[in-house]
C-alpha positions in Angstrom: 11.6 17.0 -3.0 8.7 15.5 -1.1 5.1 16.7 -0.7 3.6 15.5 2.6 -0.2 15.6 2.8 -0.8 12.9 5.4 -0.6 15.2 8.4 0.1 18.9 8.2 0.8 19.9 4.6 4.5 20.5 4.1 7.2 20.5 1.5 10.5 18.7 2.3 13.4 19.7 0.1 16.1 17.4 -1.1 18.5 18.8 1.5 16.1 18.0 4.3 14.5 21.5 4.9 10.8 21.4 5.9 8.6 24.2 4.7 4.9 24.7 5.6 3.1 27.2 3.3 1.4 29.8 5.5 -1.5 30.9 3.4 -4.5 28.5 3.7 -5.9 29.2 0.2 -2.5 28.6 -1.4 -2.3 25.3 0.6 -5.8 24.3 -0.7 -4.8 25.1 -4.3 -1.6 23.1 -4.1 -3.1 20.2 -2.2 -5.9 19.8 -4.7 -3.4 19.8 -7.6 -1.2 17.2 -5.8 -4.2 14.8 -5.4 -4.2 14.7 -9.2 -0.5 15.0 -10.2 0.3 15.5 -13.9 -3.4 15.9 -14.6 -5.3 19.0 -15.5 -7.5 20.2 -12.5 -10.1 22.5 -13.9 -10.5 26.1 -12.6 -14.1 25.1 -11.8 -12.9 22.4 -9.4 -10.4 24.7 -7.7 -12.9 27.4 -7.3 -15.4 24.9 -5.7 -12.7 23.8 -3.3 -11.8 27.4 -2.4 -15.2 28.9 -2.0 -17.8 26.1 -2.2 -21.1 26.8 -4.1 -21.0 30.6 -3.6 -17.7 31.9 -5.1 -17.1 35.6 -5.3 -17.3 37.4 -8.7 -13.6 37.8 -8.7 -13.0 34.0 -8.2 -11.1 33.4 -11.5 -8.8 36.4 -11.0 -8.2 35.5 -7.3 -7.4 31.9 -8.2 -4.9 33.1 -10.7 -3.3 35.2 -7.9 -3.1 32.1 -5.6 -1.4 30.1 -8.4 1.0 33.0 -8.9 1.9 33.1 -5.2 2.4 29.3 -5.2 4.8 29.6 -8.1 6.7 32.4 -6.5 6.9 30.5 -3.1 8.7 27.6 -4.7 11.3 29.9 -6.3 11.7 32.4 -3.4 12.0 29.6 -0.7 14.4 27.7 -3.0 12.1 24.6 -2.8 12.7 23.8 -6.5 15.3 24.8 -9.1 14.3 28.1 -10.7 14.2 26.4 -14.1 11.7 23.6 -13.1 8.2 24.2 -14.4 6.3 22.8 -11.5 2.8 24.4 -11.9 1.7 24.9 -15.5 -1.4 26.6 -16.9 -3.3 24.1 -19.0 -6.7 25.2 -20.1 -9.3 24.7 -18.7 -7.2 24.8 -15.5 -3.8 23.9 -14.0 -1.5 20.9 -13.6 1.4 20.2 -11.2 4.3 18.1 -12.7 5.7 15.8 -10.1 6.6 12.1 -9.8 4.4 9.8 -7.7 7.4 9.2 -5.5 7.4 12.8 -4.5 3.9 12.7 -3.0 3.3 10.8 0.3 -0.3 9.9 -0.6 0.7 8.2 -3.8 3.4 6.3 -1.9 0.8 5.3 0.7 -1.7 4.1 -2.0 1.0 2.0 -3.7 2.2 0.4 -0.5 -1.4 -0.5 0.6 -2.1 -2.1 -2.8 1.3 -3.9 -2.6 0.4 -5.2 0.9 -3.0 -6.5 -0.3 -1.5 -8.2 -3.4 1.2 -9.9 -1.2 -1.4 -11.1 1.3 -3.7 -12.5 -1.5 -0.6 -14.1 -3.0 0.2 -16.0 0.2 3.0 -13.8 1.5 1.8 -12.4 4.9 5.3 -11.5 6.0 5.8 -9.3 2.9 2.3 -7.9 3.3 3.1 -6.9 6.8 6.3 -5.1 5.7 4.3 -3.1 3.1 1.5 -2.0 5.3 3.8 -1.2 8.2 5.7 1.1 5.9 2.5 2.6 4.6 1.0 3.3 8.0 4.3 4.9 9.2 3.7 7.7 6.7 0.8 9.0 8.9 1.8 12.0 10.9 -1.7 12.9 11.9 -5.0 13.7 10.2 -4.5 14.5 6.5 -4.1 18.2 5.6 -4.6 19.2 9.2 -3.0 22.6 9.1 -5.7 24.3 7.1 -9.5 24.0 6.5 -10.3 21.7 3.6 -13.2 22.4 1.2 -15.7 20.0 -0.2 -13.4 18.6 -2.9 -10.4 17.9 -0.7 -12.7 16.5 2.0 -13.6 13.7 -0.4 -9.9 12.9 -0.8 -9.4 12.9 2.9 -12.3 10.4 3.3 -10.6 8.2 0.6 -7.4 8.3 2.6 -9.1 7.3 5.8 -10.8 4.3 4.0 -7.4 3.2 2.7 -6.0 3.6 6.2 -8.7 1.2 7.5 -7.8 -1.2 4.7 -4.2 -1.1 5.8 -5.1 -1.9 9.4 -7.2 -4.8 8.2 -4.4 -6.2 6.1 -2.0 -5.9 9.0 -4.3 -7.7 11.4 -5.0 -10.4 8.8 -1.2 -10.8 8.1 -0.4 -11.1 11.8 -3.2 -13.7 12.2 -1.8 -15.8 9.3 1.7 -15.6 10.9 0.2 -17.0 14.2 0.6 -13.7 16.1 -2.9 -13.8 17.6 -2.0 -12.5 21.0 0.3 -9.7 19.7 -2.6 -8.2 17.8 -4.9 -7.8 20.8 -3.5 -4.4 22.1 -3.8 -2.9 18.6 -7.3 -4.3 18.1 -8.4 -2.7 21.4 -7.2 0.6 20.1 -8.8 0.1 16.8 -12.3 -0.7 18.2 -11.9 2.5 20.3 -10.9 4.6 17.3 -13.5 3.0 14.9 -16.2 2.0 17.3 -18.8 1.0 14.6 -16.4 -1.1 12.5 -17.6 -4.7 13.1 -14.6 -6.2 11.3 -12.3 -4.9 14.0 -14.6 -6.0 16.8 -14.9 -9.5 15.2 -11.1 -9.8 15.1 -10.7 -8.7 18.7 -13.3 -11.2 19.9 -11.7 -14.0 17.8 -8.1 -13.1 19.1 -9.3 -13.2 22.7 -11.0 -16.5 22.1 -8.0 -18.0 20.4 -5.8 -16.9 23.3 -8.1 -18.7 25.7 -9.6 -15.5 27.2 -13.2 -16.6 26.8 -14.6 -14.2 29.4 -12.9 -11.2 27.9 -14.1 -12.3 24.4 -17.7 -12.6 25.6 -17.4 -9.2 27.4 -16.1 -7.6 24.1 -19.1 -9.1 22.3 -21.6 -7.7 24.8 -19.9 -4.3 24.5 -20.3 -4.1 20.7 -23.8 -5.4 20.9 -24.8 -2.6 23.3 -23.0 -0.1 21.1 -24.8 -1.1 18.0 -28.1 -1.1 19.7 -27.6 2.3 21.3 -26.1 4.0 18.3 -27.9 2.4 15.4 -30.7 0.3 16.8 -29.2 -2.8 15.1 -28.1 -6.3 16.2 -24.6 -7.6 15.5 -24.0 -9.1 12.1 -24.7 -12.9 11.6 -21.0 -13.5 11.4 -20.4 -11.9 14.8 -23.3 -13.8 16.4 -21.9 -17.1 15.0 -18.6 -16.1 16.6 -20.2 -15.6 20.0 -21.9 -19.0 19.7 -18.6 -20.7 18.9 -16.9 -19.1 21.9 -19.8 -20.1 24.1 -19.5 -23.7 22.9 -15.7 -23.7 23.4 -15.4 -26.6 21.1 -12.5 -26.3 18.7 -12.5 -22.5 18.6 -9.4 -21.5 16.6 -10.2 -18.2 15.0 -12.8 -16.1 13.2 -15.5 -17.7 11.1 -14.4 -18.3 7.6 -10.7 -18.7 8.3 -10.4 -21.4 5.7 -9.8 -19.0 2.8 -13.3 -17.8 2.0 -13.0 -14.2 3.1 -12.0 -10.9 1.8 -8.2 -11.4 2.1 -8.5 -15.2 2.2 -9.4 -15.0 5.9 -12.5 -13.9 7.8 -15.3 -12.3 5.8 -15.3 -8.5 6.1 -17.9 -7.2 8.5 -19.8 -4.0 8.1 -17.6 -1.0 8.8 -17.7 2.8 9.1 -15.7 5.8 7.7 -14.0 7.9 10.3 -13.4 11.6 10.0 -11.5 13.9 12.3 -12.0 14.9 15.0 -15.1 12.9 15.8 -16.7 11.0 12.9 -20.2 10.8 11.8 -20.3 7.0 11.2 -22.5 5.1 8.9 -23.2 1.4 8.6 -21.9 -0.1 5.3 -22.9 -3.2 3.4 -21.1 -6.4 4.3 -20.1 -7.1 0.7 -18.3 -3.9 -0.1 
């Protein structure tokens, strides 16, 4: 069995059947339990997710009803064997007993960590394989088929941060493998999807400069400079300004500043970035040393 949370929430059985629970509150309950597999999730956390700061007086009883319906759903839809104790009551809350390999977000987290370790260990080809497999798990915005409460929203933001990390690892791995030109189309898409992420802008500018496309690189710099000024009233980071000066000088430009092994993954230092939320994010500048 597989629980897919990266995209519409769904349960995939061992024989390939795909089932999407139809009740939003049951989906929220299950999804929150699945973000902490084999751990006790308190009734207080579940109630906060379901009703926020103003739960009804019947919140505890209603939560028990949702858990009951979730248990019956797994049995009635033949999603798990009838003798498997999937959701257990464990005061002060509930726990769901599953393996990490049965939850796509756990697989995603493992693959991103594996990709980063391989890149740091000098294996860019292996890192690329890991993050490609991780990013292939995304079927759309996480938990997109029901409204998430405050608790699940925090997990969704965490997943988006990890997705940005996976993109960074992929770009860095491709750069180390000498695939500068191949990364340009993806970088153009990434700067459009994450417009205030300076790391992606730096990499696009550097890739264009390395490919001998100076005019396009300088145009990309001017675009991000205007964007930062208009949206945040800020100038580009010192790293990005140094990058522009190196392209203008056109003397020995061979990649982003710091490509000698001093950066975050052993390459270019990480620029300030932003968290993206669906459908249109509220973006915030972050510190360069995160």
